[in-house]
All heavy atoms as TSV, in Angstrom:
chain	resi	resn	atom	element	x	y	z
A	1	MET	N	N	116.667	76.745	32.310
A	1	MET	CA	C	116.809	77.897	33.164
A	1	MET	C	C	117.697	77.516	34.343
A	1	MET	O	O	117.359	76.606	35.109
A	1	MET	CB	C	115.455	78.395	33.605
A	1	MET	CG	C	115.472	79.699	34.297
A	1	MET	SD	S	113.793	80.329	34.329
A	1	MET	CE	C	113.696	80.770	36.000
A	2	GLY	N	N	118.805	78.188	34.528
A	2	GLY	CA	C	119.759	77.865	35.597
A	2	GLY	C	C	119.453	78.631	36.881
A	2	GLY	O	O	118.682	79.590	36.911
A	3	SER	N	N	120.109	78.174	37.916
A	3	SER	CA	C	119.952	78.813	39.196
A	3	SER	C	C	120.744	80.101	39.227
A	3	SER	O	O	121.850	80.191	38.701
A	3	SER	CB	C	120.435	77.868	40.294
A	3	SER	OG	O	120.378	78.467	41.549
A	4	THR	N	N	120.206	81.139	39.881
A	4	THR	CA	C	120.899	82.414	39.923
A	4	THR	C	C	121.719	82.585	41.206
A	4	THR	O	O	122.428	83.541	41.345
A	4	THR	CB	C	119.896	83.572	39.835
A	4	THR	OG1	O	118.986	83.456	40.905
A	4	THR	CG2	C	119.169	83.563	38.515
A	5	CYS	N	N	121.597	81.660	42.157
A	5	CYS	CA	C	122.367	81.798	43.391
A	5	CYS	C	C	123.573	80.884	43.351
A	5	CYS	O	O	123.555	79.820	42.748
A	5	CYS	CB	C	121.485	81.492	44.620
A	5	CYS	SG	S	121.061	79.767	44.736
A	6	ARG	N	N	124.645	81.324	43.989
A	6	ARG	CA	C	125.843	80.529	44.041
A	6	ARG	C	C	126.087	80.004	45.449
A	6	ARG	O	O	126.491	78.846	45.619
A	6	ARG	CB	C	127.050	81.341	43.619
A	6	ARG	CG	C	128.326	80.540	43.709
A	6	ARG	CD	C	129.500	81.203	43.099
A	6	ARG	NE	N	130.661	80.359	43.270
A	6	ARG	CZ	C	131.816	80.567	42.694
A	6	ARG	NH1	N	131.983	81.595	41.935
A	6	ARG	NH2	N	132.807	79.760	42.913
A	7	TYR	N	N	125.861	80.792	46.462
A	7	TYR	CA	C	126.137	80.419	47.832
A	7	TYR	C	C	124.853	80.149	48.599
A	7	TYR	O	O	123.894	80.925	48.505
A	7	TYR	CB	C	126.943	81.513	48.552
A	7	TYR	CG	C	128.274	81.777	47.895
A	7	TYR	CD1	C	128.484	82.880	47.084
A	7	TYR	CD2	C	129.341	80.904	48.115
A	7	TYR	CE1	C	129.685	83.109	46.485
A	7	TYR	CE2	C	130.558	81.159	47.528
A	7	TYR	CZ	C	130.738	82.247	46.716
A	7	TYR	OH	O	131.956	82.466	46.113
A	8	VAL	N	N	124.872	79.093	49.377
A	8	VAL	CA	C	123.741	78.746	50.273
A	8	VAL	C	C	124.252	78.872	51.667
A	8	VAL	O	O	125.285	78.306	52.036
A	8	VAL	CB	C	123.248	77.295	50.022
A	8	VAL	CG1	C	122.120	76.946	50.952
A	8	VAL	CG2	C	122.820	77.130	48.570
A	9	VAL	N	N	123.564	79.653	52.498
A	9	VAL	CA	C	124.010	79.915	53.857
A	9	VAL	C	C	123.010	79.291	54.838
A	9	VAL	O	O	121.809	79.561	54.766
A	9	VAL	CB	C	124.099	81.430	54.151
A	9	VAL	CG1	C	124.556	81.695	55.558
A	9	VAL	CG2	C	125.020	82.093	53.148
A	10	ASN	N	N	123.514	78.466	55.756
A	10	ASN	CA	C	122.766	77.917	56.842
A	10	ASN	C	C	123.436	78.403	58.111
A	10	ASN	O	O	124.646	78.216	58.291
A	10	ASN	CB	C	122.747	76.366	56.836
A	10	ASN	CG	C	121.944	75.832	55.700
A	10	ASN	OD1	O	120.789	76.172	55.529
A	10	ASN	ND2	N	122.546	74.993	54.901
A	11	ALA	N	N	122.674	79.005	58.981
A	11	ALA	CA	C	123.274	79.569	60.209
A	11	ALA	C	C	122.328	79.415	61.385
A	11	ALA	O	O	121.119	79.306	61.211
A	11	ALA	CB	C	123.614	81.023	59.986
A	12	LEU	N	N	122.913	79.416	62.565
A	12	LEU	CA	C	122.164	79.350	63.794
A	12	LEU	C	C	122.327	80.669	64.522
A	12	LEU	O	O	123.428	81.187	64.644
A	12	LEU	CB	C	122.693	78.195	64.658
A	12	LEU	CG	C	121.916	77.870	65.947
A	12	LEU	CD1	C	120.509	77.463	65.617
A	12	LEU	CD2	C	122.629	76.775	66.695
A	13	GLY	N	N	121.210	81.234	64.981
A	13	GLY	CA	C	121.242	82.503	65.688
A	13	GLY	C	C	121.444	82.307	67.180
A	13	GLY	O	O	121.222	81.237	67.724
A	14	LYS	N	N	121.795	83.380	67.847
A	14	LYS	CA	C	122.050	83.345	69.280
A	14	LYS	C	C	120.784	83.096	70.100
A	14	LYS	O	O	120.852	82.593	71.192
A	14	LYS	CB	C	122.717	84.647	69.732
A	14	LYS	CG	C	124.120	84.809	69.197
A	14	LYS	CD	C	124.767	86.092	69.617
A	14	LYS	CE	C	126.173	86.175	69.037
A	14	LYS	NZ	N	126.808	87.441	69.326
A	15	GLY	N	N	119.656	83.422	69.546
A	15	GLY	CA	C	118.384	83.182	70.210
A	15	GLY	C	C	117.740	81.870	69.801
A	15	GLY	O	O	116.560	81.640	70.084
A	16	GLY	N	N	118.447	81.023	69.071
A	16	GLY	CA	C	117.932	79.733	68.638
A	16	GLY	C	C	117.288	79.785	67.243
A	16	GLY	O	O	116.739	78.788	66.779
A	17	GLU	N	N	117.374	80.941	66.597
A	17	GLU	CA	C	116.816	81.072	65.250
A	17	GLU	C	C	117.655	80.282	64.227
A	17	GLU	O	O	118.844	80.086	64.420
A	17	GLU	CB	C	116.794	82.522	64.779
A	17	GLU	CG	C	116.079	83.461	65.701
A	17	GLU	CD	C	117.042	84.109	66.693
A	17	GLU	OE1	O	118.188	83.671	66.803
A	17	GLU	OE2	O	116.588	85.038	67.374
A	18	THR	N	N	117.001	79.842	63.172
A	18	THR	CA	C	117.694	79.198	62.065
A	18	THR	C	C	117.604	80.116	60.856
A	18	THR	O	O	116.505	80.565	60.495
A	18	THR	CB	C	117.027	77.842	61.743
A	18	THR	OG1	O	117.065	77.031	62.920
A	18	THR	CG2	C	117.773	77.136	60.620
A	19	TYR	N	N	118.722	80.384	60.243
A	19	TYR	CA	C	118.770	81.244	59.063
A	19	TYR	C	C	119.140	80.401	57.852
A	19	TYR	O	O	120.042	79.597	57.887
A	19	TYR	CB	C	119.833	82.357	59.249
A	19	TYR	CG	C	119.515	83.316	60.342
A	19	TYR	CD1	C	119.969	83.130	61.624
A	19	TYR	CD2	C	118.739	84.438	60.067
A	19	TYR	CE1	C	119.688	84.024	62.646
A	19	TYR	CE2	C	118.419	85.345	61.070
A	19	TYR	CZ	C	118.898	85.143	62.358
A	19	TYR	OH	O	118.605	86.030	63.363
A	20	TYR	N	N	118.433	80.650	56.760
A	20	TYR	CA	C	118.706	80.039	55.483
A	20	TYR	C	C	118.565	81.106	54.426
A	20	TYR	O	O	117.523	81.754	54.334
A	20	TYR	CB	C	117.708	78.902	55.191
A	20	TYR	CG	C	117.887	78.246	53.855
A	20	TYR	CD1	C	118.872	77.267	53.670
A	20	TYR	CD2	C	117.106	78.611	52.763
A	20	TYR	CE1	C	119.020	76.657	52.446
A	20	TYR	CE2	C	117.260	78.016	51.539
A	20	TYR	CZ	C	118.224	77.033	51.378
A	20	TYR	OH	O	118.391	76.447	50.155
A	21	THR	N	N	119.621	81.354	53.671
A	21	THR	CA	C	119.553	82.371	52.647
A	21	THR	C	C	120.398	81.970	51.428
A	21	THR	O	O	121.283	81.107	51.527
A	21	THR	CB	C	120.043	83.754	53.196
A	21	THR	OG1	O	119.749	84.761	52.238
A	21	THR	CG2	C	121.488	83.741	53.526
A	22	LEU	N	N	120.111	82.581	50.311
A	22	LEU	CA	C	120.815	82.336	49.071
A	22	LEU	C	C	121.460	83.626	48.629
A	22	LEU	O	O	120.849	84.687	48.638
A	22	LEU	CB	C	119.846	81.853	47.972
A	22	LEU	CG	C	119.023	80.612	48.332
A	22	LEU	CD1	C	117.949	80.383	47.282
A	22	LEU	CD2	C	119.893	79.407	48.463
A	23	CYS	N	N	122.727	83.562	48.209
A	23	CYS	CA	C	123.450	84.753	47.733
A	23	CYS	C	C	124.024	84.463	46.343
A	23	CYS	O	O	124.515	83.384	46.076
A	23	CYS	CB	C	124.587	85.072	48.682
A	23	CYS	SG	S	124.042	85.457	50.350
A	24	LYS	N	N	123.962	85.472	45.468
A	24	LYS	CA	C	124.371	85.263	44.090
A	24	LYS	C	C	125.876	85.434	43.875
A	24	LYS	O	O	126.412	84.862	42.924
A	24	LYS	CB	C	123.625	86.188	43.159
A	24	LYS	CG	C	123.904	87.660	43.370
A	24	LYS	CD	C	123.130	88.529	42.437
A	24	LYS	CE	C	123.398	89.985	42.755
A	24	LYS	NZ	N	122.657	90.871	41.917
A	25	ASP	N	N	126.562	86.178	44.766
A	25	ASP	CA	C	128.015	86.325	44.620
A	25	ASP	C	C	128.660	86.559	45.984
A	25	ASP	O	O	127.967	86.673	46.989
A	25	ASP	CB	C	128.375	87.447	43.639
A	25	ASP	CG	C	127.772	88.799	44.026
A	25	ASP	OD1	O	127.359	88.979	45.198
A	25	ASP	OD2	O	127.717	89.677	43.179
A	26	LYS	N	N	129.995	86.570	46.006
A	26	LYS	CA	C	130.724	86.696	47.244
A	26	LYS	C	C	130.489	88.031	47.943
A	26	LYS	O	O	130.443	88.110	49.164
A	26	LYS	CB	C	132.213	86.466	47.004
A	26	LYS	CG	C	132.983	86.184	48.255
A	26	LYS	CD	C	134.375	85.678	47.963
A	26	LYS	CE	C	135.037	85.270	49.245
A	26	LYS	NZ	N	136.341	84.655	48.981
A	27	GLN	N	N	130.342	89.080	47.181
A	27	GLN	CA	C	130.110	90.392	47.763
A	27	GLN	C	C	128.771	90.414	48.510
A	27	GLN	O	O	128.682	90.938	49.603
A	27	GLN	CB	C	130.119	91.478	46.667
A	27	GLN	CG	C	129.931	92.857	47.214
A	27	GLN	CD	C	129.986	93.897	46.096
A	27	GLN	OE1	O	129.984	93.547	44.927
A	27	GLN	NE2	N	130.025	95.163	46.454
A	28	GLU	N	N	127.736	89.861	47.900
A	28	GLU	CA	C	126.435	89.782	48.569
A	28	GLU	C	C	126.511	88.931	49.819
A	28	GLU	O	O	125.918	89.270	50.844
A	28	GLU	CB	C	125.376	89.233	47.601
A	28	GLU	CG	C	123.990	89.181	48.178
A	28	GLU	CD	C	122.966	88.614	47.201
A	28	GLU	OE1	O	123.273	88.490	46.010
A	28	GLU	OE2	O	121.877	88.292	47.670
A	29	LEU	N	N	127.276	87.829	49.762
A	29	LEU	CA	C	127.466	86.944	50.910
A	29	LEU	C	C	128.151	87.684	52.054
A	29	LEU	O	O	127.683	87.643	53.192
A	29	LEU	CB	C	128.304	85.748	50.505
A	29	LEU	CG	C	128.745	84.782	51.618
A	29	LEU	CD1	C	127.542	84.118	52.244
A	29	LEU	CD2	C	129.713	83.775	51.049
A	30	GLN	N	N	129.234	88.401	51.764
A	30	GLN	CA	C	129.956	89.139	52.796
A	30	GLN	C	C	129.090	90.262	53.393
A	30	GLN	O	O	129.150	90.496	54.601
A	30	GLN	CB	C	131.246	89.704	52.233
A	30	GLN	CG	C	132.257	88.642	51.938
A	30	GLN	CD	C	133.511	89.168	51.233
A	30	GLN	OE1	O	133.483	90.248	50.662
A	30	GLN	NE2	N	134.582	88.401	51.281
A	31	ASN	N	N	128.288	90.884	52.578
A	31	ASN	CA	C	127.391	91.944	53.049
A	31	ASN	C	C	126.355	91.341	53.992
A	31	ASN	O	O	126.079	91.906	55.063
A	31	ASN	CB	C	126.716	92.626	51.877
A	31	ASN	CG	C	125.918	93.818	52.307
A	31	ASN	OD1	O	126.297	94.526	53.205
A	31	ASN	ND2	N	124.780	94.032	51.626
A	32	TRP	N	N	125.760	90.208	53.655
A	32	TRP	CA	C	124.765	89.552	54.524
A	32	TRP	C	C	125.390	89.162	55.855
A	32	TRP	O	O	124.786	89.395	56.917
A	32	TRP	CB	C	124.164	88.326	53.832
A	32	TRP	CG	C	123.056	87.746	54.603
A	32	TRP	CD1	C	121.746	88.077	54.563
A	32	TRP	CD2	C	123.155	86.694	55.577
A	32	TRP	NE1	N	121.020	87.320	55.451
A	32	TRP	CE2	C	121.866	86.448	56.098
A	32	TRP	CE3	C	124.222	85.928	56.103
A	32	TRP	CZ2	C	121.609	85.485	57.072
A	32	TRP	CZ3	C	123.953	84.985	57.052
A	32	TRP	CH2	C	122.656	84.783	57.534
A	33	ILE	N	N	126.586	88.604	55.822
A	33	ILE	CA	C	127.255	88.227	57.064
A	33	ILE	C	C	127.567	89.465	57.903
A	33	ILE	O	O	127.370	89.450	59.145
A	33	ILE	CB	C	128.562	87.450	56.765
A	33	ILE	CG1	C	128.198	86.066	56.171
A	33	ILE	CG2	C	129.395	87.240	58.037
A	33	ILE	CD1	C	129.354	85.293	55.649
A	34	HIS	N	N	128.037	90.529	57.287
A	34	HIS	CA	C	128.353	91.765	58.018
A	34	HIS	C	C	127.122	92.319	58.689
A	34	HIS	O	O	127.158	92.741	59.858
A	34	HIS	CB	C	128.958	92.784	57.062
A	34	HIS	CG	C	129.287	94.101	57.716
A	34	HIS	ND1	N	130.319	94.228	58.572
A	34	HIS	CD2	C	128.700	95.299	57.610
A	34	HIS	CE1	C	130.356	95.503	59.021
A	34	HIS	NE2	N	129.372	96.150	58.425
A	35	ILE	N	N	125.996	92.349	58.017
A	35	ILE	CA	C	124.743	92.877	58.556
A	35	ILE	C	C	124.226	92.033	59.711
A	35	ILE	O	O	123.745	92.556	60.705
A	35	ILE	CB	C	123.684	93.004	57.457
A	35	ILE	CG1	C	124.080	94.116	56.470
A	35	ILE	CG2	C	122.297	93.268	58.036
A	35	ILE	CD1	C	123.266	94.150	55.221
A	36	ASN	N	N	124.372	90.721	59.610
A	36	ASN	CA	C	123.773	89.799	60.589
A	36	ASN	C	C	124.764	89.231	61.609
A	36	ASN	O	O	124.383	88.353	62.392
A	36	ASN	CB	C	123.077	88.631	59.844
A	36	ASN	CG	C	121.917	89.144	59.037
A	36	ASN	OD1	O	120.951	89.668	59.597
A	36	ASN	ND2	N	122.015	89.002	57.724
A	37	ARG	N	N	126.008	89.700	61.619
A	37	ARG	CA	C	127.055	89.164	62.472
A	37	ARG	C	C	126.659	89.126	63.958
A	37	ARG	O	O	126.942	88.152	64.648
A	37	ARG	CB	C	128.333	89.962	62.310
A	37	ARG	CG	C	129.492	89.440	63.115
A	37	ARG	CD	C	130.772	90.160	62.843
A	37	ARG	NE	N	131.286	89.928	61.510
A	37	ARG	CZ	C	132.015	88.873	61.163
A	37	ARG	NH1	N	132.311	87.959	62.043
A	37	ARG	NH2	N	132.454	88.748	59.928
A	38	GLU	N	N	125.981	90.149	64.445
A	38	GLU	CA	C	125.625	90.222	65.853
A	38	GLU	C	C	124.566	89.199	66.234
A	38	GLU	O	O	124.502	88.779	67.402
A	38	GLU	CB	C	125.107	91.631	66.188
A	38	GLU	CG	C	126.143	92.718	66.063
A	38	GLU	CD	C	127.303	92.533	67.047
A	38	GLU	OE1	O	127.061	92.154	68.191
A	38	GLU	OE2	O	128.455	92.764	66.617
A	39	LYS	N	N	123.772	88.731	65.287
A	39	LYS	CA	C	122.717	87.786	65.557
A	39	LYS	C	C	123.148	86.318	65.457
A	39	LYS	O	O	122.471	85.433	65.900
A	39	LYS	CB	C	121.554	87.976	64.577
A	39	LYS	CG	C	120.901	89.315	64.629
A	39	LYS	CD	C	119.780	89.325	63.639
A	39	LYS	CE	C	119.710	90.631	62.877
A	39	LYS	NZ	N	118.709	90.623	61.837
A	40	LEU	N	N	124.313	86.078	64.801
A	40	LEU	CA	C	124.734	84.724	64.451
A	40	LEU	C	C	125.758	84.138	65.388
A	40	LEU	O	O	126.567	84.874	65.960
A	40	LEU	CB	C	125.361	84.717	63.038
A	40	LEU	CG	C	124.465	85.209	61.882
A	40	LEU	CD1	C	125.269	85.238	60.617
A	40	LEU	CD2	C	123.262	84.341	61.726
A	41	ILE	N	N	125.740	82.826	65.532
A	41	ILE	CA	C	126.819	82.100	66.175
A	41	ILE	C	C	127.770	81.702	65.043
A	41	ILE	O	O	127.434	80.856	64.200
A	41	ILE	CB	C	126.276	80.818	66.878
A	41	ILE	CG1	C	125.269	81.203	67.954
A	41	ILE	CG2	C	127.456	80.014	67.455
A	41	ILE	CD1	C	124.565	80.019	68.581
A	42	MET	N	N	128.902	82.394	64.983
A	42	MET	CA	C	129.802	82.234	63.828
A	42	MET	C	C	130.362	80.808	63.676
A	42	MET	O	O	130.665	80.380	62.571
A	42	MET	CB	C	130.923	83.255	63.893
A	42	MET	CG	C	130.445	84.693	63.774
A	42	MET	SD	S	129.453	85.021	62.313
A	42	MET	CE	C	130.729	84.981	61.084
A	43	ASP	N	N	130.481	80.063	64.781
A	43	ASP	CA	C	130.961	78.682	64.709
A	43	ASP	C	C	129.928	77.744	64.046
A	43	ASP	O	O	130.273	76.664	63.596
A	43	ASP	CB	C	131.299	78.135	66.092
A	43	ASP	CG	C	132.502	78.834	66.690
A	43	ASP	OD1	O	133.312	79.398	65.917
A	43	ASP	OD2	O	132.639	78.812	67.934
A	44	GLU	N	N	128.678	78.167	64.000
A	44	GLU	CA	C	127.607	77.364	63.408
A	44	GLU	C	C	127.234	77.826	62.008
A	44	GLU	O	O	126.238	77.378	61.453
A	44	GLU	CB	C	126.371	77.416	64.326
A	44	GLU	CG	C	126.579	76.821	65.680
A	44	GLU	CD	C	126.831	75.333	65.658
A	44	GLU	OE1	O	126.280	74.637	64.779
A	44	GLU	OE2	O	127.618	74.865	66.505
A	45	LEU	N	N	128.014	78.707	61.429
A	45	LEU	CA	C	127.778	79.234	60.085
A	45	LEU	C	C	128.297	78.246	59.062
A	45	LEU	O	O	129.468	77.890	59.066
A	45	LEU	CB	C	128.494	80.584	59.950
A	45	LEU	CG	C	128.287	81.308	58.629
A	45	LEU	CD1	C	126.840	81.745	58.461
A	45	LEU	CD2	C	129.196	82.503	58.565
A	46	ILE	N	N	127.413	77.780	58.158
A	46	ILE	CA	C	127.805	76.858	57.107
A	46	ILE	C	C	127.458	77.493	55.784
A	46	ILE	O	O	126.292	77.850	55.518
A	46	ILE	CB	C	127.066	75.502	57.249
A	46	ILE	CG1	C	127.425	74.863	58.576
A	46	ILE	CG2	C	127.416	74.590	56.077
A	46	ILE	CD1	C	126.604	73.643	58.902
A	47	ILE	N	N	128.477	77.642	54.949
A	47	ILE	CA	C	128.299	78.250	53.616
A	47	ILE	C	C	128.687	77.200	52.584
A	47	ILE	O	O	129.777	76.652	52.607
A	47	ILE	CB	C	129.194	79.503	53.436
A	47	ILE	CG1	C	128.834	80.515	54.527
A	47	ILE	CG2	C	129.038	80.087	52.063
A	47	ILE	CD1	C	129.831	81.635	54.640
A	48	THR	N	N	127.764	76.962	51.664
A	48	THR	CA	C	127.995	75.967	50.608
A	48	THR	C	C	128.063	76.680	49.261
A	48	THR	O	O	127.193	77.465	48.934
A	48	THR	CB	C	126.854	74.941	50.568
A	48	THR	OG1	O	126.712	74.368	51.863
A	48	THR	CG2	C	127.127	73.836	49.575
A	49	ASP	N	N	129.138	76.410	48.537
A	49	ASP	CA	C	129.337	76.971	47.197
A	49	ASP	C	C	128.761	75.985	46.192
A	49	ASP	O	O	129.288	74.875	46.072
A	49	ASP	CB	C	130.809	77.229	46.959
A	49	ASP	CG	C	131.108	77.905	45.643
A	49	ASP	OD1	O	130.168	78.081	44.840
A	49	ASP	OD2	O	132.277	78.256	45.417
A	50	LYS	N	N	127.707	76.366	45.477
A	50	LYS	CA	C	127.069	75.474	44.515
A	50	LYS	C	C	127.941	75.202	43.307
A	50	LYS	O	O	127.742	74.222	42.600
A	50	LYS	CB	C	125.709	76.016	44.097
A	50	LYS	CG	C	124.709	76.003	45.197
A	50	LYS	CD	C	123.428	76.649	44.776
A	50	LYS	CE	C	122.383	75.586	44.563
A	50	LYS	NZ	N	121.114	76.135	44.096
A	51	HIS	N	N	128.958	76.049	43.054
A	51	HIS	CA	C	129.845	75.882	41.920
A	51	HIS	C	C	131.183	75.264	42.322
A	51	HIS	O	O	132.146	75.340	41.580
A	51	HIS	CB	C	130.092	77.210	41.235
A	51	HIS	CG	C	128.863	77.808	40.660
A	51	HIS	ND1	N	128.791	79.099	40.204
A	51	HIS	CD2	C	127.607	77.319	40.419
A	51	HIS	CE1	C	127.579	79.353	39.755
A	51	HIS	NE2	N	126.857	78.286	39.894
A	52	GLN	N	N	131.213	74.667	43.487
A	52	GLN	CA	C	132.423	74.045	44.017
A	52	GLN	C	C	132.775	72.810	43.193
A	52	GLN	O	O	131.886	72.078	42.737
A	52	GLN	CB	C	132.172	73.660	45.460
A	52	GLN	CG	C	133.350	73.133	46.205
A	52	GLN	CD	C	132.965	72.850	47.658
A	52	GLN	OE1	O	131.819	72.674	47.983
A	52	GLN	NE2	N	133.944	72.779	48.496
A	53	SER	N	N	134.052	72.591	42.983
A	53	SER	CA	C	134.474	71.442	42.186
A	53	SER	C	C	134.215	70.124	42.934
A	53	SER	O	O	134.120	70.109	44.152
A	53	SER	CB	C	135.967	71.564	41.847
A	53	SER	OG	O	136.745	71.352	42.996
A	54	VAL	N	N	134.118	69.057	42.183
A	54	VAL	CA	C	133.851	67.747	42.749
A	54	VAL	C	C	135.034	67.328	43.643
A	54	VAL	O	O	134.836	66.739	44.716
A	54	VAL	CB	C	133.661	66.703	41.627
A	54	VAL	CG1	C	133.534	65.292	42.199
A	54	VAL	CG2	C	132.435	67.057	40.812
A	55	PHE	N	N	136.244	67.698	43.236
A	55	PHE	CA	C	137.431	67.372	44.048
A	55	PHE	C	C	137.349	67.960	45.444
A	55	PHE	O	O	137.641	67.309	46.428
A	55	PHE	CB	C	138.674	67.919	43.315
A	55	PHE	CG	C	139.984	67.654	44.038
A	55	PHE	CD1	C	140.534	66.396	44.060
A	55	PHE	CD2	C	140.605	68.686	44.713
A	55	PHE	CE1	C	141.699	66.167	44.742
A	55	PHE	CE2	C	141.786	68.464	45.382
A	55	PHE	CZ	C	142.337	67.190	45.387
A	56	SER	N	N	136.913	69.225	45.529
A	56	SER	CA	C	136.808	69.876	46.836
A	56	SER	C	C	135.708	69.249	47.686
A	56	SER	O	O	135.811	69.139	48.903
A	56	SER	CB	C	136.471	71.364	46.651
A	56	SER	OG	O	137.545	71.998	46.006
A	57	LYS	N	N	134.614	68.816	47.045
A	57	LYS	CA	C	133.509	68.193	47.794
A	57	LYS	C	C	133.983	66.867	48.410
A	57	LYS	O	O	133.553	66.520	49.507
A	57	LYS	CB	C	132.318	67.912	46.853
A	57	LYS	CG	C	131.582	69.191	46.473
A	57	LYS	CD	C	130.431	68.901	45.581
A	57	LYS	CE	C	129.775	70.183	45.134
A	57	LYS	NZ	N	128.631	69.934	44.241
A	58	TRP	N	N	134.812	66.126	47.714
A	58	TRP	CA	C	135.290	64.839	48.222
A	58	TRP	C	C	136.083	65.012	49.513
A	58	TRP	O	O	136.042	64.180	50.391
A	58	TRP	CB	C	136.148	64.124	47.197
A	58	TRP	CG	C	135.410	63.544	46.044
A	58	TRP	CD1	C	134.044	63.356	45.959
A	58	TRP	CD2	C	135.941	63.074	44.827
A	58	TRP	NE1	N	133.719	62.803	44.764
A	58	TRP	CE2	C	134.879	62.609	44.053
A	58	TRP	CE3	C	137.212	63.035	44.315
A	58	TRP	CZ2	C	135.063	62.088	42.778
A	58	TRP	CZ3	C	137.393	62.499	43.082
A	58	TRP	CH2	C	136.338	62.041	42.314
A	59	PHE	N	N	136.817	66.087	49.617
A	59	PHE	CA	C	137.679	66.314	50.767
A	59	PHE	C	C	137.025	67.191	51.835
A	59	PHE	O	O	137.661	67.602	52.775
A	59	PHE	CB	C	139.025	66.874	50.336
A	59	PHE	CG	C	139.858	65.879	49.590
A	59	PHE	CD1	C	139.915	65.919	48.213
A	59	PHE	CD2	C	140.490	64.862	50.250
A	59	PHE	CE1	C	140.664	64.980	47.512
A	59	PHE	CE2	C	141.227	63.892	49.563
A	59	PHE	CZ	C	141.288	63.970	48.203
A	60	GLY	N	N	135.739	67.474	51.704
A	60	GLY	CA	C	134.971	68.156	52.713
A	60	GLY	C	C	135.321	69.626	52.910
A	60	GLY	O	O	135.211	70.121	54.022
A	61	LEU	N	N	135.729	70.294	51.878
A	61	LEU	CA	C	136.041	71.700	52.000
A	61	LEU	C	C	134.763	72.533	51.768
A	61	LEU	O	O	134.617	73.191	50.761
A	61	LEU	CB	C	137.119	72.104	50.956
A	61	LEU	CG	C	138.410	71.336	51.050
A	61	LEU	CD1	C	139.339	71.721	49.919
A	61	LEU	CD2	C	139.083	71.613	52.384
A	62	LYS	N	N	133.845	72.463	52.732
A	62	LYS	CA	C	132.552	73.112	52.563
A	62	LYS	C	C	132.503	74.497	53.181
A	62	LYS	O	O	131.796	75.342	52.715
A	62	LYS	CB	C	131.488	72.254	53.212
A	62	LYS	CG	C	131.268	70.959	52.501
A	62	LYS	CD	C	130.149	70.157	53.098
A	62	LYS	CE	C	129.983	68.875	52.333
A	62	LYS	NZ	N	128.928	68.060	52.855
A	63	LYS	N	N	133.279	74.728	54.217
A	63	LYS	CA	C	133.236	76.035	54.877
A	63	LYS	C	C	134.229	76.949	54.188
A	63	LYS	O	O	135.426	76.694	54.179
A	63	LYS	CB	C	133.564	75.870	56.360
A	63	LYS	CG	C	133.147	77.017	57.204
A	63	LYS	CD	C	133.154	76.678	58.628
A	63	LYS	CE	C	132.589	77.793	59.427
A	63	LYS	NZ	N	132.534	77.506	60.838
A	64	ILE	N	N	133.722	78.017	53.599
A	64	ILE	CA	C	134.619	78.908	52.846
A	64	ILE	C	C	134.814	80.237	53.518
A	64	ILE	O	O	135.603	81.035	53.040
A	64	ILE	CB	C	134.086	79.124	51.411
A	64	ILE	CG1	C	132.708	79.791	51.470
A	64	ILE	CG2	C	134.086	77.840	50.634
A	64	ILE	CD1	C	132.248	80.296	50.129
A	65	TYR	N	N	134.094	80.550	54.576
A	65	TYR	CA	C	134.253	81.847	55.209
A	65	TYR	C	C	134.784	81.680	56.597
A	65	TYR	O	O	134.412	80.886	57.346
A	65	TYR	CB	C	132.917	82.601	55.212
A	65	TYR	CG	C	133.081	84.009	55.651
A	65	TYR	CD1	C	133.468	84.999	54.753
A	65	TYR	CD2	C	132.841	84.379	56.968
A	65	TYR	CE1	C	133.591	86.312	55.168
A	65	TYR	CE2	C	132.966	85.665	57.385
A	65	TYR	CZ	C	133.325	86.623	56.479
A	65	TYR	OH	O	133.465	87.911	56.889
């Protein structure tokens, strides 16, 4: 049984909150960011693509948004 999520989001909120969420596709990811944009520190937003190639991981291309 495989994982149904593709993107893992770690974010820091303006009030010190920590956000961790899983999104199944890019549209769901963009929707979550749009809804929570006012609460988040955008410089502290880390999005990890679980289907990212090994080549990209070696060169540290982790931030995709």
